[in-house]
C-alpha positions as CSV (number, residue, x, y, z in Angstrom):
1,M,57.1,7.5,117.9
2,V,53.9,8.2,116.0
3,Q,50.9,6.8,117.9
4,P,47.6,5.8,116.3
5,V,44.9,8.5,116.5
6,W,41.3,7.3,116.8
7,A,39.0,10.3,117.3
8,N,37.8,11.6,113.9
9,G,34.9,9.3,112.9
10,D,34.6,10.6,109.3
11,A,38.3,10.1,108.6
12,Y,38.1,6.6,110.1
13,E,35.2,5.7,107.8
14,A,37.1,6.7,104.7
15,Y,40.3,4.8,105.8
16,V,39.0,1.4,107.2
17,G,35.5,1.9,108.4
18,R,33.9,1.1,105.0
19,W,35.7,-2.3,105.0
20,S,34.8,-2.9,108.6
21,R,31.1,-3.1,107.6
22,L,31.8,-5.9,105.2
23,V,33.7,-7.9,107.8
24,A,30.9,-7.3,110.3
25,V,28.4,-9.0,108.1
26,E,30.6,-12.1,107.6
27,F,31.5,-12.2,111.3
28,L,27.8,-12.2,112.4
29,R,27.0,-14.9,109.9
30,G,29.6,-17.1,111.5
31,L,28.2,-16.5,115.0
32,A,24.7,-17.5,114.1
33,V,23.1,-15.9,117.1
34,A,19.3,-16.2,117.4
35,P,17.0,-13.1,117.5
36,G,15.8,-11.4,120.6
37,R,19.2,-11.1,122.5
38,H,20.8,-8.3,124.5
39,W,24.1,-7.4,122.8
40,L,27.1,-5.4,124.0
41,D,29.5,-4.0,121.3
42,V,32.8,-3.1,123.0
43,G,35.0,-0.7,121.0
44,C,32.0,0.2,118.9
45,G,33.8,3.0,117.0
46,T,31.5,4.7,114.6
47,G,28.8,2.0,114.9
48,A,29.7,-0.3,112.0
49,L,29.2,-3.5,114.0
50,T,26.2,-2.2,116.0
51,S,24.3,-1.2,112.9
52,T,25.0,-4.6,111.3
53,I,23.7,-6.4,114.4
54,L,20.5,-4.3,114.2
55,S,19.9,-5.1,110.6
56,H,20.9,-8.8,110.6
57,N,20.2,-10.2,114.1
58,D,17.0,-8.6,115.3
59,P,18.3,-7.9,118.8
60,V,16.3,-6.6,121.8
61,E,18.9,-4.0,122.3
62,V,22.6,-3.2,121.5
63,T,24.8,-1.1,123.8
64,G,27.9,0.3,122.2
65,I,30.9,1.4,124.3
66,D,34.0,3.1,123.0
67,P,36.7,5.2,124.7
68,S,36.6,7.9,121.9
69,E,34.1,10.7,122.4
70,G,34.4,11.6,118.8
71,F,33.6,8.0,117.6
72,V,30.6,7.8,120.0
73,A,29.3,11.1,118.7
74,V,29.4,9.9,115.1
75,A,27.8,6.5,116.1
76,R,24.9,8.4,117.8
77,T,24.4,10.4,114.6
78,R,24.5,7.5,112.2
79,V,22.7,4.8,114.2
80,T,19.3,6.1,115.1
81,D,17.5,2.8,115.8
82,P,15.9,3.1,119.2
83,R,17.2,-0.3,120.2
84,A,20.8,1.1,120.2
85,A,22.5,3.2,122.8
86,F,26.1,4.4,123.0
87,Q,28.4,5.5,125.8
88,V,32.0,6.4,126.4
89,G,33.9,3.7,128.3
90,D,37.1,1.6,128.7
91,A,37.1,-2.0,127.5
92,R,39.3,-2.9,130.5
93,A,36.8,-1.6,133.1
94,L,33.3,-1.8,131.5
95,P,30.8,0.5,133.3
96,L,28.3,-2.3,133.6
97,P,27.2,-4.9,136.2
98,D,27.9,-8.6,136.0
99,R,26.0,-10.8,133.6
100,V,24.1,-8.1,131.7
101,A,24.5,-9.2,128.1
102,D,23.6,-12.3,126.1
103,V,26.2,-11.6,123.5
104,V,29.4,-9.6,124.0
105,V,31.3,-8.7,120.8
106,S,34.2,-6.5,119.9
107,G,35.1,-5.6,116.3
108,L,38.7,-4.6,115.3
109,T,39.5,-3.3,118.8
110,L,41.7,-5.6,120.7
111,N,44.9,-4.7,118.8
112,F,44.6,-1.2,120.3
113,V,43.7,-2.1,123.9
114,P,46.9,-1.7,126.0
115,E,45.9,-4.7,128.1
116,P,43.8,-7.0,126.0
117,A,43.7,-9.8,128.6
118,R,41.9,-7.4,131.0
119,A,39.4,-6.5,128.3
120,V,38.6,-10.1,127.6
121,A,38.2,-10.8,131.3
122,E,35.7,-8.0,131.4
123,F,33.8,-9.5,128.4
124,A,33.6,-12.8,130.3
125,R,32.4,-10.9,133.4
126,V,29.4,-9.1,131.8
127,V,28.1,-12.0,129.7
128,R,25.3,-14.1,130.9
129,P,25.5,-17.9,131.4
130,A,25.1,-19.7,128.1
131,G,26.0,-16.5,126.3
132,V,28.6,-15.8,123.6
133,V,31.8,-13.8,123.8
134,A,33.3,-13.1,120.3
135,A,35.6,-10.7,118.5
136,Y,37.5,-10.1,115.3
137,V,40.7,-8.3,114.6
138,W,42.5,-7.3,111.3
139,D,45.3,-9.6,110.3
140,Y,47.8,-6.8,110.2
141,A,50.8,-9.2,109.9
142,E,49.7,-10.7,106.5
143,G,46.1,-10.2,105.5
144,M,45.5,-6.5,105.1
145,A,46.8,-5.9,101.6
146,M,46.1,-2.1,101.6
147,M,48.4,-1.7,104.6
148,R,51.0,-4.3,103.5
149,H,51.5,-2.3,100.2
150,F,51.7,0.9,102.1
151,W,54.3,-0.2,104.7
152,A,56.4,-2.0,102.1
153,A,56.6,1.2,100.1
154,A,57.3,3.3,103.2
155,A,60.0,1.0,104.5
156,Q,61.8,1.1,101.1
157,L,62.0,4.9,101.3
158,D,62.4,5.1,105.1
159,P,63.6,1.9,106.9
160,A,62.8,3.4,110.3
161,S,59.1,3.5,109.4
162,A,59.0,-0.3,110.0
163,K,58.7,0.2,113.7
164,L,55.3,1.8,113.1
165,D,53.9,-1.0,111.0
166,E,50.9,-2.6,112.7
167,G,52.1,-6.0,111.5
168,N,55.2,-5.5,113.7
169,R,53.6,-4.0,116.7
170,T,50.2,-5.7,117.3
171,T,50.2,-8.7,119.6
172,V,46.8,-10.3,118.9
173,C,46.3,-10.2,115.2
174,Q,47.0,-14.0,114.8
175,P,44.8,-17.0,115.6
176,D,46.9,-18.6,118.3
177,A,47.1,-15.3,120.3
178,L,43.3,-14.9,120.1
179,R,42.6,-18.4,121.2
180,T,45.0,-18.0,124.2
181,L,43.3,-14.8,125.3
182,W,39.9,-16.5,125.3
183,E,41.0,-19.6,127.1
184,R,42.9,-17.7,129.8
185,A,39.7,-15.7,130.5
186,G,38.1,-19.0,131.3
187,L,35.9,-19.2,128.2
188,R,35.0,-22.6,126.8
189,D,34.5,-24.2,123.4
190,V,36.8,-21.6,121.8
191,S,37.0,-21.5,118.0
192,V,38.9,-19.2,115.6
193,W,38.3,-18.7,111.9
194,P,39.3,-16.3,109.1
195,V,37.0,-13.7,107.6
196,D,38.1,-12.4,104.1
197,V,36.5,-9.5,102.3
198,P,37.3,-7.6,99.1
199,T,38.6,-4.1,99.3
200,T,38.1,-2.5,95.9
201,F,39.2,1.1,95.3
202,T,37.7,3.0,92.4
203,D,41.1,4.5,91.5
204,F,44.4,5.5,93.1
205,A,42.9,8.6,94.6
206,D,40.3,6.5,96.4
207,Y,43.2,4.4,97.9
208,W,45.6,7.3,98.7
209,T,43.3,10.0,100.0
210,P,42.3,8.3,103.3
211,F,45.9,8.0,104.2
212,L,45.8,11.8,104.5
213,G,43.2,11.7,107.3
214,G,45.4,11.2,110.3
215,Q,43.5,8.2,111.6
216,G,45.7,5.2,112.5
217,S,49.4,4.5,112.3
218,A,49.9,4.8,108.5
219,P,48.0,8.1,108.1
220,G,49.7,9.3,111.3
221,Y,53.0,8.6,109.7
222,V,52.1,10.3,106.5
223,A,51.2,13.4,108.5
224,T,54.8,13.7,109.8
225,L,56.4,13.6,106.4
226,A,57.7,16.7,104.5
227,E,55.8,17.4,101.3
228,S,58.6,16.0,99.1
229,D,58.8,12.7,101.1
230,R,55.0,12.4,101.0
231,A,55.1,12.8,97.2
232,A,57.8,10.2,96.9
233,L,55.7,7.7,99.0
234,R,52.7,8.5,96.9
235,E,54.6,7.8,93.6
236,S,56.1,4.6,95.0
237,L,52.6,3.3,95.9
238,A,51.2,4.3,92.5
239,T,53.8,2.1,90.8
240,R,53.5,-0.8,93.3
241,L,49.7,-1.3,93.5
242,P,47.9,-3.6,91.0
243,V,45.8,-1.4,88.8
244,E,43.1,-2.9,86.6
245,P,42.2,-1.6,83.1
246,D,39.3,0.4,84.5
247,L,41.8,2.0,87.0
248,S,40.3,0.2,90.0
249,I,42.6,-1.4,92.6
250,R,41.3,-4.7,93.8
251,L,42.8,-5.9,97.1
252,T,41.6,-8.1,99.9
253,A,41.5,-7.8,103.7
254,R,41.5,-10.6,106.3
255,A,40.3,-10.5,109.8
256,W,40.6,-13.3,112.4
257,A,37.4,-14.1,114.4
258,V,37.2,-15.8,117.8
259,R,34.2,-17.0,119.9
260,G,33.7,-18.8,123.2
261,T,31.1,-19.4,125.9
262,P,31.3,-18.6,129.7
263,P,31.9,-21.5,132.1
264,E,28.9,-23.1,133.7
């Protein structure tokens, strides 16, 4: 089975990182956290959420943690604000003491953590009393149009590819699953809400090229195809996608966000 690869920060940016930044803005607007807080960004990736926190929430500091050395290296290069620091670490065993952050957030990560319940328990451990624990994940099952078109085309040509579709494999991309994770971690006042953003591609090449970068399930699947099969998939997508008169492709992406507070 093809496994998602998350190591090349530049390829990730071209694939979904650019849309992650749009979601981050809307997510933080929904949190409405006051300035002057200590933030922890778990699964920080290339720094999309961290940089958005710095520009929108006036934090005292933001610590980003990610298991990928490649992503952390890119984040350190792109986010140069002295209030930010990055380190390699596992969401299931955060290298931090108890009650060290006012706000613990995680963007688009929990679907790829092998034991998400352990990760959320760690979020609850390191947050301070009266703090906030929040996250958001892509709605792979229904709301990510760029991937839904891809996997529909792939399954038509190769039915076996359906087992690689994130919509069939991820366990926490829906609201009820997120709410359950938060409540079982002992977090209170849990709320879940959708975050929708436009994903507009300038032309078909702008849509297709990131699938050649090897980052994630769909690009990983493309990398296994023979050239003729890759060309067939490309042509199928070219006829399936809604193309505007100016050749742009206007799709949407949905994430589900969740927040809660630690018990008193």
